[in-house]
Structure formats: C-alpha cells, structure tokens
BAGU-823397 format. One record per residue (C-alpha): residue number from 1; residue in one letter; x, y, z. Coordinates in nm, 3 decimals. Each point is the difference from the previous one (the first is absolute). Example, Ala and Ser with C-alpha at 12.3 -4.5 7.8 and 13.67 -1.06 7.14 Angstrom:
# residues 2
KETI     i   aa         x         y         z
KETI     1    a     1.230    -0.450     0.780
KETI     2    s     0.137     0.344    -0.066
***
This chain:
# residues 523
KETI     i   aa         x         y         z
KETI     1    m    -0.005     0.005     0.003
KETI     2    n     0.289     0.225     0.097
KETI     3    e     0.171    -0.091    -0.315
KETI     4    i    -0.315     0.112    -0.200
KETI     5    f    -0.022     0.338     0.168
KETI     6    q     0.374     0.067    -0.069
KETI     7    n    -0.029    -0.067    -0.360
KETI     8    n    -0.312     0.185    -0.043
KETI     9    p    -0.057     0.277     0.258
KETI    10    s    -0.314     0.095    -0.148
KETI    11    n    -0.151    -0.321     0.129
KETI    12    a     0.098     0.071     0.356
KETI    13    y    -0.139     0.359    -0.025
KETI    14    t    -0.318    -0.130    -0.133
KETI    15    v    -0.042    -0.274     0.279
KETI    16    n     0.083     0.251     0.262
KETI    17    n    -0.260     0.252    -0.129
KETI    18    y    -0.236    -0.258    -0.009
KETI    19    f     0.042    -0.101     0.359
KETI    20    r     0.014     0.379     0.118
KETI    21    q    -0.344     0.058    -0.208
KETI    22    e    -0.150    -0.314     0.190
KETI    23    e     0.119     0.139     0.332
KETI    24    i    -0.180     0.324    -0.078
KETI    25    r    -0.309    -0.154    -0.103
KETI    26    k    -0.017    -0.210     0.319
KETI    27    e     0.074     0.320     0.229
KETI    28    e    -0.292     0.152    -0.182
KETI    29    e    -0.227    -0.277     0.068
KETI    30    k     0.095    -0.004     0.360
KETI    31    k    -0.090     0.357     0.027
KETI    32    e    -0.338    -0.080    -0.164
KETI    33    e    -0.075    -0.294     0.241
KETI    34    t    -0.169     0.084     0.327
KETI    35    i    -0.098    -0.236     0.292
KETI    36    l    -0.346    -0.025    -0.201
KETI    37    t     0.143    -0.081    -0.319
KETI    38    r     0.235    -0.275     0.147
KETI    39    q    -0.315    -0.153     0.195
KETI    40    m    -0.214     0.006    -0.334
KETI    41    k     0.277    -0.181    -0.153
KETI    42    k     0.048    -0.243     0.256
KETI    43    q    -0.349    -0.066     0.037
KETI    44    f    -0.076    -0.042    -0.396
KETI    45    s    -0.209    -0.318     0.094
KETI    46    f    -0.270     0.208     0.146
KETI    47    f     0.002     0.317    -0.220
KETI    48    a    -0.005    -0.156    -0.342
KETI    49    p    -0.293    -0.243     0.065
KETI    50    a    -0.173     0.279     0.200
KETI    51    s     0.053     0.232    -0.305
KETI    52    i    -0.135    -0.273    -0.253
KETI    53    l    -0.303    -0.069     0.207
KETI    54    y    -0.066     0.371     0.037
KETI    55    a     0.022     0.045    -0.379
KETI    56    l    -0.250    -0.273    -0.065
KETI    57    f    -0.233     0.148     0.280
KETI    58    y     0.044     0.317    -0.201
KETI    59    a    -0.104    -0.132    -0.323
KETI    60    f    -0.311    -0.182     0.159
KETI    61    c    -0.123     0.315     0.163
KETI    62    l     0.083     0.264    -0.268
KETI    63    y     0.036    -0.138    -0.358
KETI    64    r    -0.287     0.129    -0.199
KETI    65    n    -0.173     0.105     0.306
KETI    66    a    -0.004     0.386     0.087
KETI    67    s    -0.278     0.027     0.251
KETI    68    g    -0.080    -0.371     0.135
KETI    69    i    -0.044    -0.137     0.334
KETI    70    t     0.366    -0.113     0.006
KETI    71    y     0.127     0.345     0.035
KETI    72    p     0.000     0.004     0.410
KETI    73    f     0.134    -0.354    -0.002
KETI    74    f     0.290     0.112    -0.222
KETI    75    a     0.063     0.278     0.258
KETI    76    a     0.001    -0.220     0.300
KETI    77    g     0.227    -0.254    -0.195
KETI    78    t     0.245     0.279    -0.082
KETI    79    f     0.013     0.083     0.371
KETI    80    c     0.062    -0.346     0.088
KETI    81    y     0.297    -0.034    -0.249
KETI    82    f     0.140     0.308     0.106
KETI    83    f     0.000    -0.023     0.351
KETI    84    l     0.103    -0.361     0.007
KETI    85    s     0.296     0.075    -0.211
KETI    86    m     0.059     0.294     0.251
KETI    87    k    -0.005    -0.246     0.268
KETI    88    k     0.236    -0.222    -0.130
KETI    89    l     0.250     0.294    -0.039
KETI    90    g    -0.036     0.099     0.320
KETI    91    v    -0.162     0.330    -0.073
KETI    92    p    -0.247     0.109     0.302
KETI    93    y    -0.358     0.089    -0.091
KETI    94    k    -0.105     0.343     0.089
KETI    95    k    -0.316     0.071     0.186
KETI    96    d    -0.100     0.326    -0.199
KETI    97    s     0.026    -0.236    -0.331
KETI    98    l    -0.361    -0.078     0.094
KETI    99    f    -0.129     0.321    -0.175
KETI   100    f     0.145    -0.082    -0.316
KETI   101    m    -0.113    -0.380     0.017
KETI   102    i    -0.351     0.088     0.071
KETI   103    s    -0.005     0.283    -0.255
KETI   104    i     0.132    -0.260    -0.264
KETI   105    m    -0.275    -0.234     0.099
KETI   106    l    -0.271     0.239    -0.031
KETI   107    l     0.114     0.118    -0.344
KETI   108    g     0.004    -0.371    -0.092
KETI   109    i    -0.350    -0.044     0.127
KETI   110    s    -0.121     0.315    -0.176
KETI   111    n     0.117    -0.152    -0.310
KETI   112    c    -0.244    -0.285    -0.003
KETI   113    c    -0.293     0.231     0.109
KETI   114    t     0.042     0.229    -0.288
KETI   115    d    -0.037     0.003    -0.368
KETI   116    s     0.140     0.356    -0.075
KETI   117    l     0.298     0.001    -0.193
KETI   118    p     0.159     0.311     0.109
KETI   119    l    -0.066    -0.115     0.376
KETI   120    l     0.172    -0.348    -0.090
KETI   121    l     0.298     0.174    -0.185
KETI   122    m     0.056     0.221     0.327
KETI   123    n    -0.049    -0.281     0.234
KETI   124    k     0.273    -0.210    -0.164
KETI   125    l     0.220     0.334     0.004
KETI   126    g    -0.089     0.022     0.371
KETI   127    i     0.097    -0.337     0.049
KETI   128    f     0.345     0.012    -0.174
KETI   129    l     0.108     0.304     0.183
KETI   130    l    -0.128    -0.093     0.346
KETI   131    s     0.184    -0.339    -0.056
KETI   132    f     0.321     0.188    -0.088
KETI   133    i    -0.012     0.210     0.296
KETI   134    l    -0.088    -0.294     0.235
KETI   135    i     0.295    -0.183    -0.136
KETI   136    l     0.246     0.295     0.064
KETI   137    h    -0.138     0.086     0.327
KETI   138    t     0.056    -0.369     0.123
KETI   139    i     0.372     0.006    -0.126
KETI   140    y     0.097     0.331     0.071
KETI   141    y    -0.001     0.251     0.279
KETI   142    d    -0.212     0.266    -0.171
KETI   143    a    -0.145     0.220     0.291
KETI   144    e     0.211     0.299    -0.146
KETI   145    w    -0.078    -0.050    -0.354
KETI   146    n    -0.213     0.245    -0.180
KETI   147    l    -0.187    -0.018    -0.339
KETI   148    p     0.294     0.060    -0.257
KETI   149    k     0.205    -0.259     0.214
KETI   150    y    -0.273    -0.238    -0.034
KETI   151    l    -0.075     0.042    -0.369
KETI   152    g     0.397    -0.020    -0.083
KETI   153    a    -0.004    -0.333     0.232
KETI   154    i    -0.290    -0.126    -0.181
KETI   155    l     0.165     0.078    -0.349
KETI   156    r     0.345    -0.131     0.112
KETI   157    t    -0.153    -0.340     0.113
KETI   158    m    -0.200    -0.024    -0.313
KETI   159    g     0.328     0.036    -0.191
KETI   160    r     0.215    -0.245     0.233
KETI   161    t    -0.262    -0.236    -0.085
KETI   162    v     0.043    -0.029    -0.357
KETI   163    t     0.357    -0.022     0.064
KETI   164    c    -0.054    -0.311     0.234
KETI   165    l    -0.202    -0.214    -0.239
KETI   166    i     0.256    -0.230    -0.044
KETI   167    c     0.053    -0.058     0.349
KETI   168    p    -0.218    -0.313     0.008
KETI   169    l     0.239    -0.158    -0.241
KETI   170    i     0.318     0.131     0.204
KETI   171    d    -0.143    -0.117     0.324
KETI   172    l    -0.062    -0.338    -0.145
KETI   173    a     0.350    -0.067    -0.118
KETI   174    s     0.112     0.126     0.359
KETI   175    f    -0.220    -0.228     0.174
KETI   176    y     0.091    -0.307    -0.224
KETI   177    d     0.357     0.072     0.069
KETI   178    a    -0.069     0.017     0.377
KETI   179    q    -0.174    -0.340    -0.008
KETI   180    k     0.252    -0.164    -0.210
KETI   181    q     0.270     0.120     0.273
KETI   182    k    -0.228    -0.103     0.299
KETI   183    k    -0.062    -0.358    -0.185
KETI   184    s    -0.330     0.008     0.178
KETI   185    q    -0.232    -0.233    -0.188
KETI   186    k    -0.287     0.113     0.178
KETI   187    k     0.025     0.350    -0.106
KETI   188    d     0.086    -0.121    -0.357
KETI   189    y    -0.354    -0.107    -0.005
KETI   190    i    -0.122     0.334     0.039
KETI   191    l     0.185     0.141    -0.299
KETI   192    y    -0.167    -0.274    -0.205
KETI   193    i    -0.333     0.069     0.130
KETI   194    i     0.017     0.374    -0.103
KETI   195    i     0.156    -0.121    -0.348
KETI   196    g    -0.289    -0.238    -0.022
KETI   197    i    -0.279     0.261     0.093
KETI   198    s     0.135     0.238    -0.265
KETI   199    f    -0.024    -0.272    -0.277
KETI   200    s    -0.335    -0.154     0.124
KETI   201    i    -0.208     0.345    -0.013
KETI   202    p    -0.022     0.038    -0.388
KETI   203    l    -0.006    -0.355    -0.052
KETI   204    l    -0.290    -0.005     0.252
KETI   205    i    -0.170     0.263    -0.209
KETI   206    m     0.046    -0.152    -0.313
KETI   207    m    -0.135    -0.334     0.106
KETI   208    t    -0.330     0.168     0.139
KETI   209    s    -0.017     0.157    -0.346
KETI   210    l    -0.010    -0.322    -0.163
KETI   211    l    -0.243    -0.164     0.254
KETI   212    c    -0.237     0.297    -0.058
KETI   213    s     0.024    -0.054    -0.367
KETI   214    a    -0.093    -0.386     0.059
KETI   215    d    -0.290     0.027     0.237
KETI   216    v    -0.241     0.288    -0.041
KETI   217    v    -0.151    -0.032     0.374
KETI   218    f     0.337     0.026     0.131
KETI   219    s     0.079     0.278    -0.229
KETI   220    n    -0.329     0.179     0.121
KETI   221    m     0.069    -0.049     0.358
KETI   222    i     0.377     0.138    -0.020
KETI   223    n    -0.133     0.309    -0.220
KETI   224    k    -0.268     0.083     0.274
KETI   225    l     0.283    -0.021     0.258
KETI   226    m     0.294     0.195    -0.173
KETI   227    c    -0.258     0.212    -0.185
KETI   228    f     0.216    -0.017    -0.316
KETI   229    d     0.043    -0.243    -0.282
KETI   230    i     0.284    -0.235    -0.007
KETI   231    s     0.199     0.025    -0.318
KETI   232    f     0.368    -0.020    -0.116
KETI   233    l     0.009     0.378    -0.009
KETI   234    e    -0.148     0.016     0.343
KETI   235    i     0.291    -0.234     0.110
KETI   236    f     0.241     0.223    -0.129
KETI   237    k    -0.160     0.322     0.164
KETI   238    i    -0.042    -0.170     0.316
KETI   239    s     0.354    -0.159     0.012
KETI   240    f     0.162     0.323    -0.099
KETI   241    l    -0.182     0.167     0.291
KETI   242    v     0.089    -0.243     0.251
KETI   243    i     0.357     0.021    -0.107
KETI   244    t     0.004     0.386    -0.002
KETI   245    v    -0.169     0.029     0.333
KETI   246    f     0.256    -0.253     0.158
KETI   247    f     0.298     0.197    -0.113
KETI   248    v    -0.122     0.337     0.109
KETI   249    s    -0.146    -0.112     0.319
KETI   250    y     0.356    -0.158     0.080
KETI   251    a     0.175     0.291    -0.125
KETI   252    l    -0.170     0.241     0.178
KETI   253    l     0.084    -0.192     0.340
KETI   254    a     0.339     0.005    -0.117
KETI   255    a     0.023     0.363    -0.098
KETI   256    v    -0.123     0.120     0.364
KETI   257    c     0.212    -0.267     0.163
KETI   258    k     0.292     0.206    -0.130
KETI   259    k    -0.122     0.276     0.205
KETI   260    h     0.158     0.266    -0.275
KETI   261    i    -0.193     0.297     0.119
KETI   262    p     0.162     0.194     0.286
KETI   263    e    -0.232     0.054     0.298
KETI   264    e     0.099     0.328     0.134
KETI   265    d    -0.140     0.262    -0.215
KETI   266    s     0.234     0.307    -0.037
KETI   267    d    -0.115     0.341     0.028
KETI   268    h    -0.061     0.173    -0.329
KETI   269    r    -0.069     0.355     0.126
KETI   270    i     0.317     0.168    -0.127
KETI   271    g    -0.192     0.243    -0.245
KETI   272    e    -0.004     0.393     0.088
KETI   273    p    -0.346     0.073     0.122
KETI   274    v     0.030     0.348    -0.165
KETI   275    i    -0.046    -0.176    -0.306
KETI   276    a    -0.325    -0.176     0.078
KETI   277    i    -0.132     0.320     0.208
KETI   278    t     0.033     0.195    -0.346
KETI   279    v    -0.199    -0.266    -0.182
KETI   280    t    -0.271    -0.094     0.255
KETI   281    g    -0.024     0.374     0.109
KETI   282    m    -0.102     0.096    -0.360
KETI   283    l    -0.220    -0.293    -0.032
KETI   284    s    -0.195     0.106     0.326
KETI   285    v    -0.048     0.317    -0.117
KETI   286    i    -0.225    -0.093    -0.298
KETI   287    y    -0.140    -0.294     0.219
KETI   288    l    -0.138     0.256     0.256
KETI   289    l    -0.144     0.208    -0.261
KETI   290    f    -0.158    -0.310    -0.163
KETI   291    s    -0.124    -0.109     0.349
KETI   292    f    -0.159     0.364     0.071
KETI   293    i    -0.188    -0.042    -0.335
KETI   294    q    -0.133    -0.353     0.084
KETI   295    i    -0.144     0.112     0.327
KETI   296    f    -0.184     0.314    -0.117
KETI   297    y    -0.098    -0.127    -0.340
KETI   298    l    -0.065    -0.363     0.055
KETI   299    f    -0.055    -0.051     0.374
KETI   300    i    -0.206     0.317     0.074
KETI   301    g    -0.093     0.083    -0.369
KETI   302    n    -0.005     0.386     0.110
KETI   303    m     0.213     0.126    -0.300
KETI   304    k    -0.088     0.094    -0.346
KETI   305    l     0.101    -0.267    -0.253
KETI   306    p     0.114     0.091    -0.351
KETI   307    g    -0.228     0.060    -0.295
KETI   308    g    -0.160    -0.307    -0.127
KETI   309    y     0.063    -0.221     0.275
KETI   310    t    -0.243    -0.157     0.226
KETI   311    y     0.065    -0.089     0.373
KETI   312    a    -0.067    -0.389    -0.109
KETI   313    h     0.233     0.006    -0.311
KETI   314    y     0.255     0.190     0.218
KETI   315    a    -0.005    -0.280     0.273
KETI   316    r     0.005    -0.285    -0.258
KETI   317    e     0.309     0.064    -0.155
KETI   318    g     0.368    -0.028     0.088
KETI   319    f    -0.013    -0.288     0.261
KETI   320    f     0.233    -0.215    -0.214
KETI   321    q     0.266     0.264     0.001
KETI   322    l    -0.044     0.059     0.384
KETI   323    l     0.042    -0.359     0.078
KETI   324    a     0.346     0.012    -0.205
KETI   325    v     0.090     0.320     0.180
KETI   326    c    -0.064    -0.163     0.361
KETI   327    l     0.208    -0.294    -0.092
KETI   328    i     0.286     0.231    -0.146
KETI   329    n    -0.013     0.181     0.336
KETI   330    l     0.039    -0.319     0.193
KETI   331    l     0.295    -0.067    -0.193
KETI   332    i     0.162     0.332     0.045
KETI   333    v    -0.047    -0.018     0.375
KETI   334    l     0.149    -0.351     0.026
KETI   335    v     0.283     0.100    -0.219
KETI   336    c     0.085     0.322     0.217
KETI   337    l    -0.026    -0.195     0.290
KETI   338    h     0.219    -0.285    -0.109
KETI   339    f     0.300     0.193    -0.190
KETI   340    f     0.020     0.363     0.170
KETI   341    k     0.139     0.045     0.329
KETI   342    d    -0.243     0.125     0.293
KETI   343    n    -0.102     0.363     0.008
KETI   344    l    -0.290     0.174     0.179
KETI   345    i    -0.099     0.222    -0.304
KETI   346    l    -0.015    -0.300    -0.211
KETI   347    k    -0.216    -0.191     0.262
KETI   348    v    -0.232     0.305     0.017
KETI   349    i    -0.017     0.018    -0.399
KETI   350    l    -0.062    -0.369    -0.021
KETI   351    t    -0.293     0.012     0.240
KETI   352    i    -0.152     0.273    -0.186
KETI   353    i     0.005    -0.218    -0.324
KETI   354    s    -0.144    -0.288     0.197
KETI   355    g    -0.261     0.248     0.117
KETI   356    c    -0.081     0.091    -0.366
KETI   357    t    -0.019    -0.361    -0.091
KETI   358    f    -0.260    -0.081     0.264
KETI   359    i    -0.193     0.285    -0.201
KETI   360    m     0.080    -0.132    -0.343
KETI   361    i    -0.112    -0.331     0.112
KETI   362    l    -0.337     0.130     0.130
KETI   363    s    -0.041     0.196    -0.300
KETI   364    s     0.078    -0.280    -0.225
KETI   365    a    -0.261    -0.204     0.177
KETI   366    l    -0.274     0.224     0.003
KETI   367    r     0.042     0.054    -0.375
KETI   368    m    -0.014    -0.373    -0.058
KETI   369    f    -0.306    -0.049     0.205
KETI   370    m    -0.163     0.272    -0.238
KETI   371    y     0.110    -0.172    -0.306
KETI   372    i    -0.141    -0.323     0.123
KETI   373    a    -0.321     0.172     0.076
KETI   374    a    -0.035     0.104    -0.367
KETI   375    y     0.191    -0.289    -0.197
KETI   376    r    -0.065    -0.294     0.252
KETI   377    l     0.252    -0.239     0.164
KETI   378    t     0.300    -0.190    -0.184
KETI   379    f     0.269    -0.222     0.157
KETI   380    l     0.249     0.292    -0.055
KETI   381    r    -0.196     0.241     0.152
KETI   382    i    -0.037    -0.187     0.329
KETI   383    f     0.401    -0.113    -0.014
KETI   384    v     0.048     0.393    -0.027
KETI   385    l    -0.187     0.047     0.347
KETI   386    w     0.147    -0.284     0.104
KETI   387    a     0.346     0.125    -0.081
KETI   388    l    -0.073     0.369     0.135
KETI   389    a    -0.099    -0.158     0.360
KETI   390    v     0.328    -0.206     0.000
KETI   391    i     0.214     0.306    -0.124
KETI   392    f    -0.164     0.202     0.308
KETI   393    l     0.100    -0.253     0.249
KETI   394    l     0.349    -0.033    -0.142
KETI   395    m     0.054     0.378    -0.004
KETI   396    t    -0.123    -0.007     0.374
KETI   397    g     0.283    -0.254     0.077
KETI   398    i     0.254     0.210    -0.206
KETI   399    t    -0.123     0.315     0.176
KETI   400    v     0.075    -0.167     0.352
KETI   401    f     0.348    -0.145    -0.129
KETI   402    i     0.101     0.356    -0.087
KETI   403    y     0.036     0.081     0.372
KETI   404    f     0.017    -0.355     0.153
KETI   405    r     0.289    -0.211    -0.200
KETI   406    r    -0.065    -0.319     0.185
KETI   407    f    -0.326    -0.036    -0.101
KETI   408    p    -0.008    -0.323    -0.203
KETI   409    l    -0.120     0.163    -0.332
KETI   410    f     0.074    -0.283    -0.232
KETI   411    f    -0.184    -0.274     0.189
KETI   412    y    -0.309     0.258     0.078
KETI   413    s    -0.011     0.049    -0.369
KETI   414    v    -0.022    -0.370    -0.083
KETI   415    a    -0.253    -0.037     0.259
KETI   416    v    -0.200     0.279    -0.120
KETI   417    v     0.008    -0.109    -0.382
KETI   418    t    -0.068    -0.371     0.100
KETI   419    v    -0.284     0.040     0.235
KETI   420    f    -0.192     0.246    -0.215
KETI   421    y     0.074    -0.223    -0.319
KETI   422    i    -0.146    -0.293     0.171
KETI   423    g    -0.297     0.180     0.100
KETI   424    l    -0.036     0.130    -0.395
KETI   425    s     0.061    -0.373    -0.104
KETI   426    f    -0.277    -0.154     0.231
KETI   427    a    -0.232     0.270    -0.082
KETI   428    h    -0.072    -0.079    -0.357
KETI   429    p    -0.002     0.326    -0.181
KETI   430    d    -0.206    -0.152    -0.295
KETI   431    y    -0.286    -0.043     0.226
KETI   432    w    -0.016     0.326     0.125
KETI   433    i     0.054     0.138    -0.356
KETI   434    a    -0.303    -0.203    -0.108
KETI   435    r    -0.225     0.087     0.286
KETI   436    y     0.073     0.388    -0.036
KETI   437    n    -0.018    -0.003    -0.371
KETI   438    l    -0.336    -0.157    -0.028
KETI   439    n    -0.150     0.239     0.255
KETI   440    p    -0.198     0.261    -0.164
KETI   441    i     0.075     0.224     0.257
KETI   442    s     0.344     0.030    -0.080
KETI   443    t    -0.038     0.115    -0.337
KETI   444    d     0.056     0.366    -0.098
KETI   445    d    -0.300     0.114    -0.202
KETI   446    t     0.150     0.342    -0.049
KETI   447    n     0.319    -0.163    -0.174
KETI   448    p    -0.036     0.108    -0.377
KETI   449    d     0.205    -0.334    -0.085
KETI   450    t    -0.291    -0.233     0.157
KETI   451    y    -0.062    -0.187    -0.276
KETI   452    t     0.378    -0.062    -0.092
KETI   453    s     0.040    -0.094     0.375
KETI   454    t    -0.287    -0.219     0.027
KETI   455    t     0.126    -0.202    -0.290
KETI   456    a     0.351    -0.014     0.111
KETI   457    n    -0.099    -0.090     0.334
KETI   458    e    -0.203    -0.311    -0.132
KETI   459    y     0.307    -0.099    -0.186
KETI   460    y     0.232     0.032     0.311
KETI   461    l    -0.262    -0.192     0.209
KETI   462    s     0.023    -0.302    -0.278
KETI   463    t     0.369     0.004     0.070
KETI   464    l    -0.010    -0.069     0.381
KETI   465    s     0.118    -0.317     0.193
KETI   466    a    -0.219    -0.233     0.164
KETI   467    d     0.025     0.183     0.304
KETI   468    a    -0.252     0.230    -0.143
KETI   469    a    -0.239    -0.301    -0.067
KETI   470    p    -0.197     0.022     0.336
KETI   471    i    -0.122     0.343    -0.134
KETI   472    l     0.012    -0.048    -0.377
KETI   473    l    -0.167    -0.350    -0.005
KETI   474    d    -0.257     0.074     0.294
KETI   475    e    -0.353     0.077    -0.224
KETI   476    n    -0.109     0.180     0.330
KETI   477    r     0.299     0.243     0.008
KETI   478    n     0.069     0.036    -0.396
KETI   479    p    -0.284     0.131    -0.213
KETI   480    f     0.187    -0.106    -0.331
KETI   481    y     0.008    -0.385     0.140
KETI   482    q    -0.381    -0.001    -0.005
KETI   483    t    -0.078     0.093    -0.384
KETI   484    k     0.288    -0.218    -0.112
KETI   485    a     0.037     0.271    -0.273
KETI   486    s     0.314     0.151     0.054
KETI   487    y     0.279    -0.128    -0.195
KETI   488    w     0.264     0.117     0.264
KETI   489    m    -0.189    -0.239     0.261
KETI   490    d     0.037    -0.277    -0.250
KETI   491    v     0.380     0.064    -0.074
KETI   492    y     0.053    -0.002     0.385
KETI   493    s    -0.207    -0.312     0.098
KETI   494    g     0.144    -0.200    -0.292
KETI   495    r     0.364     0.080     0.110
KETI   496    i    -0.063    -0.077     0.364
KETI   497    e    -0.164    -0.324    -0.114
KETI   498    n     0.293    -0.132    -0.193
KETI   499    k     0.248     0.074     0.300
KETI   500    t    -0.236    -0.193     0.219
KETI   501    e    -0.001    -0.292    -0.242
KETI   502    e     0.401     0.018     0.011
KETI   503    m     0.010    -0.006     0.392
KETI   504    g     0.103    -0.331     0.155
KETI   505    i     0.127    -0.134     0.304
KETI   506    r     0.365     0.178    -0.006
KETI   507    k    -0.150     0.306    -0.175
KETI   508    f    -0.295     0.055     0.249
KETI   509    n    -0.074     0.351     0.068
KETI   510    f    -0.278     0.119     0.249
KETI   511    s    -0.052     0.322    -0.211
KETI   512    l    -0.083    -0.223    -0.300
KETI   513    y    -0.200    -0.240     0.222
KETI   514    i    -0.230     0.266     0.117
KETI   515    a    -0.035     0.119    -0.344
KETI   516    g    -0.089    -0.334    -0.143
KETI   517    k    -0.238    -0.052     0.253
KETI   518    k    -0.157     0.340    -0.025
KETI   519    g    -0.024    -0.038    -0.394
KETI   520    g    -0.134    -0.369     0.034
KETI   521    f     0.303    -0.138    -0.202
KETI   522    f     0.035    -0.297     0.204
KETI   523    d    -0.350    -0.128    -0.047
***
C-alpha cells in the first residue's frame, strides 16, 4: 500500500481527502442528532409499524371522504399516534395541551355535522394549524414565543420534514445493522414482520379487488363499507396515499426530534422609535379625522351628507375597505411592538390607532348590517361580521399588550380565533341564511333593484349546502316548496338527493342525514 502511495502521491491525497470528508460528514450527522433522534432510531421497531398503521388508518378515514363520520375518529387516532410516540421518546405531556386537543376534536366533529364547503375547508385548515401548534408546544418550551416566532417555527418544521423524507430508509438500514451486530434472532423477526407488512398491504388490496370481481355480493358489501369501488386505479391511489402518509408522518416525527428551532426568542426591538412615531403619528391624524366623521355622520347622523347621497346609500358602502384597514392597523401595531424600542409617545400613538380601529370596526359592522337589510344574507357577509368581532377582541388583547408585555398575546389570539371559529362552524351559517332570506320581513321593498335582488337570492339559495335543508325542504317554512313550481328548488332538492344517495357508513354525515329525512330521500 505504501509503495502505491509513493509511486502515485495523488492516490494518497485522494484517499486522505475521502477519509477527511467522511469525518466531516459524521461530525455533521452527530450535530444533527439529538437524544430524541437517537431514541427514535433505536426504537425503529416501534415507530415504523406505528407509522404504517397510522397511514392505513389515515387512508381508511379520509380517502375520498371530505365530511364523513370518520373525521373525529381520525383526530382521536392522530392523538394516539402522536402521544404514544412522545411517550416512547420520553417527552412529557403538557396539561395545557388539552385545549388544542379539545379544539381539534370539535373541528373533527363539526366536519361530519356540516355539508358547507367553506366550513369544511376552514375546519381542515384549523385542524392542520392547531396540530402543528400542539406538536411544537409539546416538544419545545414555548412560553415566550410570539406570533412571528410560531409562524417561523411552523414553516421551518414543514421544510425540515421535506428534508427528512428519506429518514425511514436511513433508520431502517441503521436498525438492520444494529440487529446484525446484536445477533438477536428475536429482534430480527421484528424487522422481518415490518418488511412483511409493507409487502402485504398492496397484495391485500389487489386480492380484495380480484375477489370483488369474482363475487357481486362480496363486492357490494365491500363497496358499501368503504364507499368507493375497488379497481386497479383505486389500488394505485390508495397505495400511493398510504406510502405518502407513512413517509410524511415518520419524517415529521424525525424533524421535530432534531429540535432545530432555538427555544429562546431573541429581542427584535432594535428599531429607532422615531421612525415608527413619524409613520403612525401621520396615520393617527387621518384616523382621528375619519373617526370623527363616522361618529357624527354615521352613528349620530346629525351632519349634512354630500349631494345625491341618501343616508342608507352612505351607510351601505365601504365595509370591505374598512375591514381591510382594520386588518392593516392590527399588523401595523404588531410590527411596531415587535421591531421598535419601547417609547411612551409610540405607545400613546398606538393606543390612539387601536381606539380608532375600534370605531372603524363598529362603522364597518353597522354598514354591513344595513347592506344585509337591503340585499339579504350570504356566507361572505356572515363571515365579515364574524371577522370584525374577532378583530375587535384581537385588538383588545393588543391594546393590553402595549402596556403589559407579559400578557400572553399569542395564546390569547389562538384561543379567541379557535373558540369563535368553532362557534361559527357549529352554527351552520347556511341554515340562518335560508331562514333570513325566506323571511318576507327581511326584504327591503324600497330597494330599486328588488327584482334583480330577488332573482339573485333564489339562485343563491339553490347553491346552499344540506345545512339549509331544515328550512328549504320544509313545506311549512319555505313557500316555494309547496308549489313545486320553482326551478331553483328542483335544483337544490336534486343536488341534496344525489349527495344522500352517495352517503354510506364511512361517509355518513349528520347534516346530509337530516336533509335526507326532511326531503324523504330515504323512503
């Protein structure tokens, strides 16, 4: 070997360089490894089967099932998977995590109690965000974290999860090497079982498909249970979903085990307050003038309006612009509190902006109520009122935070948004929209666009979800249902009937069930 190196020194350089690179790589891997990471690799025989079972459970609950009764069971199963994993890793359970768990469960229950697409989408988004907060809250000490810190932590964890997608394969190789070194026949069986399960899943699905093709009774029973036809395309889709969820769930655990996010939050308040005072001071002057006009023109109505304007016309315009200004004000105050040094003058100006924002919120809400009186209810208009109420409470918390920095603003904000959204989700807005819009008293006969408004209202009612069925399919409460002469009622009832026919055991939805009973679709 020495003679080879002497004859060709470049070979020696290449070998030495290779070993040096290997040492650097191993040192970097050690830096990436934490106690939790080593525990996870050591107990691969638990985490791999658990992730496989969770992936199968995920596919059973959610595959082609946007609003079925399996959603709350999926939420409960996710808790079992996560907290069993944390117990294996030696991470203690935090009592205040109960709020996030209850909220996620309620959103899961709401999913199988509503047929409204906007609510279903927001429910899923809420479950996703609350789940990430729960994971980070369990792993890290986050008492001092604020909103930017948490958003950054969520994004960094998602990015690290992508980089950890190959961790199952790496940990499998490490586990196999460790088992060979221990020469433990008992533990080798565990690895073989894992490999056997991995191969048996697609084989089981394929054989079930063939048996369904062979026997129509067996096929009908399986289709009714699973709520989808078994075919080779479905086999591919389900297998792909199971494999994806397995890798993602395992990678997410591997990512949080690395604890790559520093728990301490550095103080970012280094900006010169004069800059913030200049900007917010000029804004506060405009806001005070605007608030003065709102009080005397809109709230009291004692001042003369411009020519060609009626009081109703003036009140019914500008609510979306005011909603945008309220959101921007909320962000401005947060940015000033997060990036600029403490200053008494800045605090006073931010308080003035907060006070003006409250007036803008009331002005926007009043305009929206008057607009609804003229043009009836829609989901967007209800959501705007909901958003105004939430912004009002968030702004209240921020105002307190201006003077009391120990106020837990982030968790207060999460609690406000979560509790209010759960209330909105369970309120079934489509029900109240149908009830209000079919009430003759709610129609503004003075509106010059009465015919257009009425036609648009009937079309909008036909697009509502099954949540509105207790009103729209009730002959005593819906005058159009008695005559059967309205085209929009035929469209609505036909769409709801089709949905109830597609509902099976796995896709059972309480809102669709009530609609089916009300419309007599189950007879």
